[in-house]
C-alpha positions in Angstrom: 0.1 -0.2 -0.3 1.3 3.7 -0.7 2.8 4.9 2.5 2.3 9.2 1.8 0.2 11.2 -0.7 3.7 11.8 -2.4 3.3 8.8 -5.7 6.1 6.5 -4.6 6.3 2.9 -6.7 9.4 1.0 -5.8 11.1 0.2 -2.3 10.8 2.4 0.8 13.5 2.3 3.7 12.7 2.3 6.3 12.9 6.0 6.7 9.8 6.8 4.0 8.5 3.4 6.2 9.3 5.5 9.7 7.5 8.9 8.1 4.6 7.2 6.6 2.3 10.0 6.6 -0.7 7.1 7.5 -0.5 5.8 11.1 -2.2 2.8 10.0 0.7 2.1 7.2 2.9 3.9 9.8 2.0 1.3 12.5 2.1 -2.2 10.0 5.5 -1.0 9.6 6.8 -0.5 13.0 5.1 -3.9 13.6 6.6 -6.5 11.0 9.6 -4.5 12.0 9.7 -5.7 15.9 8.5 -9.0 14.5 11.3 -10.1 12.9 13.3 -8.2 15.5 12.1 -11.0 17.6 13.5 -13.8 15.7 16.9 -12.4 15.0 15.9 -10.5 11.3 18.1 -6.9 10.6 14.3 -5.4 8.8 16.8 -3.2 7.1 17.6 -6.8 5.2 13.9 -6.9 4.9 12.8 -5.9 1.5 9.8 -4.0 1.3 8.4 -2.6 -1.9 5.4 0.8 -2.0 2.7 0.2 -4.6 1.1 3.7 -5.2 -2.0 2.0 -6.0 -3.8 -0.4 -3.5 -5.2 -3.2 -6.6 -4.5 -6.7 -6.5 -2.3 -5.9 -10.8 -0.3 -3.7 -8.2 0.0 -6.7 -6.2 0.9 -8.5 -8.0 3.8 -5.7 -9.3 5.3 -5.8 -6.3 5.6 -9.3 -5.8 7.0 -10.3 -9.4 9.4 -6.9 -8.4 10.8 -8.3 -5.1 10.6 -12.2 -6.9 12.9 -10.7 -9.7 15.5 -9.1 -7.0 15.8 -11.4 -4.3 14.3 -15.0 -6.0 15.9 -17.2 -2.3 
């Protein structure tokens, strides 16, 4: 989902996640960050994709981009 009203279709770094304009998205990112930290995964190493449009097609394109760059 989008993190702000500014169009962005790509990786959302930790700074963008923390500055998310929408409280729900900001809290989701914080929750994922905390959950990953609890099992010893550095959140900075987890690729997070943002899509401005909230649709099946946008989600599929984000998943395909992640899969193409991080096939493992």
